C-alpha positions as CSV (number, residue, x, y, z in Angstrom):
1,M,-29.6,-24.4,3.9
2,T,-27.3,-21.6,5.5
3,R,-24.7,-24.4,6.4
4,R,-24.9,-25.6,2.7
5,V,-24.6,-22.1,1.3
6,F,-21.5,-21.2,3.8
7,R,-19.8,-24.7,3.0
8,E,-20.2,-23.8,-0.8
9,F,-18.7,-20.3,-0.3
10,F,-15.8,-21.5,1.7
11,N,-15.1,-24.5,-0.8
12,I,-14.7,-21.7,-3.4
13,L,-12.7,-19.4,-1.0
14,K,-10.4,-22.2,-0.3
15,E,-9.9,-23.2,-4.1
16,R,-9.0,-19.5,-4.9
17,V,-6.7,-19.1,-2.0
18,K,-4.8,-22.2,-3.3
19,V,-4.4,-21.4,-6.9
20,S,-3.4,-17.4,-5.7
21,E,0.1,-18.3,-4.5
22,F,-0.3,-15.2,-2.4
23,T,2.7,-16.3,-0.2
24,T,5.2,-16.4,-3.1
25,Y,3.7,-13.2,-4.8
26,S,3.6,-11.3,-1.7
27,I,7.4,-12.1,-1.2
28,V,8.3,-10.7,-4.7
29,V,6.0,-7.5,-3.9
30,A,7.7,-6.9,-0.6
31,Y,11.2,-7.1,-2.1
32,Y,10.7,-4.6,-4.7
33,L,8.8,-2.3,-2.4
34,L,11.8,-2.5,-0.1
35,L,14.1,-1.6,-3.0
36,S,12.1,1.5,-4.0
37,L,11.5,2.7,-0.3
38,F,14.8,4.5,0.4
39,P,14.8,6.1,-3.5
40,L,11.5,7.3,-2.7
41,L,12.6,8.7,0.9
42,I,15.4,10.7,-1.4
43,T,13.1,12.0,-3.9
44,V,10.5,13.0,-1.3
45,G,13.5,14.9,0.5
46,N,14.5,16.5,-2.9
47,I,11.1,17.8,-3.4
48,L,10.2,19.2,0.2
49,P,12.4,22.2,-0.2
50,F,10.4,23.3,-3.6
51,L,7.2,23.2,-1.1
52,N,9.0,25.3,1.5
53,I,8.4,22.4,4.2
54,D,11.1,21.6,6.5
55,P,12.1,17.9,6.3
56,D,12.4,17.9,10.3
57,S,8.6,18.8,10.6
58,V,7.6,15.7,8.6
59,L,9.7,13.1,10.6
60,P,7.0,12.8,13.6
61,Y,4.4,11.7,10.9
62,I,6.7,9.5,9.2
63,Q,7.3,7.8,12.6
64,E,3.5,7.4,12.8
65,I,3.3,5.4,9.3
66,I,6.4,3.3,10.3
67,P,5.9,0.6,13.1
68,G,7.9,2.1,16.1
69,T,10.4,-0.6,16.8
70,I,11.3,0.0,13.0
71,Y,11.9,3.5,13.2
72,R,14.0,3.4,16.5
73,F,16.8,2.0,14.4
74,L,16.4,3.4,11.1
75,G,15.2,6.8,12.0
76,P,18.6,8.6,11.5
77,A,18.7,7.0,8.0
78,I,15.6,8.1,7.3
79,E,16.3,11.7,8.4
80,D,19.5,11.9,6.3
81,L,17.9,10.7,3.4
82,L,15.0,13.4,3.8
83,T,17.7,16.0,4.3
84,Q,19.8,15.4,1.5
85,S,19.1,17.7,-1.7
86,S,20.7,17.2,-5.1
87,G,19.6,17.4,-8.6
88,G,21.3,14.2,-9.5
89,L,20.0,12.1,-6.7
90,L,16.5,13.2,-7.4
91,S,16.9,11.8,-11.0
92,I,18.4,8.7,-10.0
93,S,16.4,8.0,-7.2
94,A,13.0,8.8,-9.1
95,L,14.3,6.4,-11.9
96,T,15.0,3.8,-9.2
97,T,11.8,4.3,-7.5
98,I,9.6,4.0,-10.6
99,W,11.7,0.8,-11.8
100,S,11.4,-1.1,-8.5
101,A,7.9,0.0,-7.8
102,S,6.6,-1.2,-11.2
103,K,8.2,-4.6,-10.9
104,S,6.6,-4.9,-7.5
105,I,3.3,-3.8,-8.9
106,N,3.7,-6.2,-12.0
107,A,4.1,-9.0,-9.2
108,L,0.8,-7.7,-7.5
109,Q,-0.9,-7.5,-11.0
110,K,0.0,-11.2,-11.7
111,A,-1.0,-12.5,-8.1
112,M,-4.6,-10.5,-8.6
113,N,-5.1,-12.0,-11.9
114,K,-3.9,-15.4,-10.4
115,S,-6.4,-15.5,-7.8
116,L,-9.3,-14.4,-10.2
117,G,-8.3,-17.5,-12.6
118,V,-7.5,-15.3,-15.5
119,E,-4.5,-14.8,-17.8
120,Q,-2.3,-11.8,-17.5
121,R,-3.5,-9.2,-20.3
122,A,-2.0,-10.1,-23.9
123,G,-1.9,-6.7,-25.4
124,I,1.5,-4.9,-24.4
125,V,-0.1,-1.3,-24.1
126,A,-2.8,-2.8,-21.9
127,R,0.1,-4.1,-19.7
128,V,1.8,-0.9,-19.6
129,L,-1.3,1.0,-19.0
130,S,-2.0,-1.3,-16.2
131,V,1.2,-1.0,-14.4
132,L,1.2,3.3,-14.8
133,V,-2.2,3.0,-13.2
134,L,-0.7,1.0,-10.4
135,I,2.1,3.4,-10.1
136,V,-0.2,6.2,-9.7
137,F,-2.4,4.8,-6.9
138,L,1.0,3.7,-5.2
139,F,2.0,7.3,-5.3
140,A,-1.3,8.3,-4.0
141,M,-1.2,6.0,-0.9
142,V,2.1,7.4,-0.2
143,A,1.0,10.9,-0.7
144,L,-2.4,10.2,1.5
145,S,-0.1,9.3,4.2
146,L,1.9,12.1,4.2
147,I,-1.2,14.6,3.8
148,I,-2.0,13.2,7.3
149,G,0.9,14.7,8.9
150,V,1.6,17.4,6.2
151,G,-1.8,18.7,6.6
152,Q,-1.4,19.3,10.2
153,V,2.0,21.1,9.5
154,L,0.4,23.5,6.9
155,L,-2.5,24.2,9.2
156,D,-0.1,25.1,12.1
157,A,1.6,27.4,9.7
158,I,-1.2,29.1,8.3
159,Q,-3.5,29.4,11.7
160,P,-1.6,32.6,12.7
161,I,-2.1,34.3,9.3
162,F,-5.7,33.5,8.6
163,Q,-6.9,33.4,12.2
164,I,-8.1,29.7,12.1
165,P,-9.7,28.8,15.2
166,D,-8.4,26.1,17.6
167,S,-11.8,24.3,17.3
168,F,-11.1,23.8,13.9
169,L,-7.7,22.4,14.5
170,N,-9.4,19.8,16.6
171,V,-12.0,19.0,14.2
172,F,-9.0,18.2,11.9
173,Q,-7.7,15.9,14.2
174,T,-10.8,13.9,14.9
175,V,-11.9,13.5,11.2
176,K,-8.4,12.9,9.7
177,W,-8.4,8.9,10.3
178,P,-12.1,8.5,8.9
179,L,-11.0,10.5,6.0
180,T,-8.2,8.3,5.6
181,F,-10.3,5.2,5.8
182,V,-12.6,6.4,3.1
183,A,-9.9,7.7,0.8
184,L,-7.9,4.3,1.4
185,F,-11.3,2.5,0.5
186,L,-11.7,4.2,-2.6
187,L,-8.2,3.6,-3.8
188,M,-8.7,0.0,-3.2
189,A,-12.0,-0.4,-4.6
190,I,-10.7,1.4,-7.7
191,I,-7.5,-0.9,-7.8
192,Y,-9.5,-4.0,-7.5
193,W,-12.2,-2.7,-10.3
194,M,-9.4,-1.4,-12.9
195,V,-6.3,-3.6,-12.5
196,P,-7.5,-7.4,-13.1
197,N,-8.0,-8.7,-16.6
198,I,-11.5,-8.9,-15.9
199,K,-15.0,-6.9,-15.4
200,M,-16.4,-7.7,-12.0
201,K,-19.6,-6.3,-10.4
202,I,-19.1,-3.2,-8.2
203,A,-20.6,-5.3,-5.3
204,S,-18.0,-8.1,-5.6
205,I,-15.2,-5.7,-5.1
206,L,-16.5,-4.1,-2.1
207,P,-15.7,-7.0,0.4
208,G,-12.1,-6.9,-0.8
209,A,-11.7,-3.4,-0.3
210,V,-13.2,-3.2,3.0
211,F,-10.9,-6.4,3.9
212,A,-7.7,-4.6,2.6
213,T,-8.5,-1.1,4.2
214,V,-9.2,-2.3,7.7
215,G,-6.3,-4.7,7.3
216,W,-3.9,-1.8,6.3
217,M,-4.9,0.2,9.1
218,L,-4.8,-2.7,11.7
219,L,-1.5,-4.0,10.7
220,S,0.6,-1.2,12.1
221,Q,-1.1,-1.7,15.4
222,V,-1.1,-5.6,15.6
223,F,2.4,-5.6,14.0
224,G,4.0,-3.3,16.7
225,L,3.6,-6.0,19.1
226,Y,5.3,-8.5,17.2
227,A,7.9,-6.1,16.2
228,R,8.4,-5.2,20.1
229,F,8.9,-9.0,20.9
230,F,11.0,-9.8,17.7
231,A,13.4,-6.7,18.4
232,T,14.2,-8.0,22.0
233,T,15.3,-11.3,20.5
234,V,17.7,-9.7,17.9
235,S,19.0,-6.9,20.2
236,G,22.8,-7.7,19.1
237,Y,21.5,-6.8,15.6
238,Q,19.3,-4.3,15.9
239,I,19.7,-2.8,12.4
240,I,19.5,-6.1,10.7
241,G,16.5,-7.1,12.6
242,S,14.7,-3.9,11.6
243,F,15.1,-4.6,8.1
244,V,13.9,-8.3,8.7
245,V,11.0,-6.5,10.4
246,L,10.2,-4.0,7.7
247,M,10.4,-7.0,4.9
248,L,8.0,-8.8,7.3
249,W,5.8,-5.8,7.3
250,L,5.8,-5.1,3.5
251,N,5.2,-9.0,3.0
252,F,2.2,-9.0,5.0
253,A,0.9,-5.7,3.4
254,A,1.1,-7.2,0.1
255,M,-0.7,-10.5,1.3
256,I,-3.8,-8.5,2.8
257,I,-4.1,-6.8,-0.7
258,I,-3.8,-10.0,-2.7
259,L,-6.2,-12.0,-0.3
260,G,-8.7,-9.2,-0.8
261,S,-8.6,-9.9,-4.5
262,V,-9.1,-13.6,-3.5
263,L,-12.1,-12.6,-1.5
264,N,-13.4,-10.3,-4.6
265,A,-13.1,-13.5,-6.6
266,S,-14.6,-15.8,-4.4
267,M,-17.8,-13.5,-4.1
268,E,-18.0,-13.1,-7.8
269,E,-18.0,-16.6,-8.7
270,F,-20.4,-17.5,-5.9
271,Y,-23.1,-15.2,-6.9
272,H,-22.3,-14.6,-10.8
273,G,-20.7,-18.2,-11.7
274,K,-17.3,-18.8,-13.4
275,L,-15.3,-15.6,-14.3
276,Q,-14.2,-15.0,-17.7
277,A,-11.1,-12.9,-18.7
278,N,-11.6,-9.7,-20.7
279,E,-10.7,-10.3,-24.6
280,I,-7.7,-8.0,-25.3
281,S,-5.6,-8.2,-28.4
282,D,-1.9,-7.4,-29.1
283,K,-3.3,-4.9,-31.8
């Protein structure tokens, strides 16, 4: 009985993986994310002075987010981008970031709908709203990553003023990663629930959210080993090699999100039958 149930679920999962074309869409997502990365750094670099935050204090924490092998070669470029300050650069970089990120998000949205076996939203307003929602969550993820580091910077700055005990700082260091897991899990769950053109049971989106959250947190650790090996094979072309590794890293990150959607679709079909798209008109 258990074997038959497992085989039935595996067949559904295999079919969903096949129709999702996750390898194709993940490349598109990664390409536009790469285009948005450096304009985003310029935007952040122009915003930091308004918050009275020294860009140099943020760099060590960006180093924790980006795989070490990549940061070793791209660090000087990242530092230059963060320390540049120009109103013209801010507007141009912000527009470039929004455009490229929206293209990446649109590809991700298509991949999620395809994995669920439903059509893209028909209404123009619905499509725009979905893209805007995803852009908000994209920046929320970036902000979450920065808070992990900047939060420590802020605590160090206000500790002498408010006489914050060292024990509290130790507690912050201990709980920030569990809090990151919970926050990232909630973001993934909301994305899987709101973005696709289908209403899914809450229980059906939880497996994909857990999968994507754990996958994202493990990706940098596992990918660091690969990056170190890859760097030794392209030592003569370190900058080019770093961009290749970064592109692969973004590609795998997009794959994880799409495969999480595939897992959700398989769970929904297995427990509740065939999926049906929401009825959304162009009006």
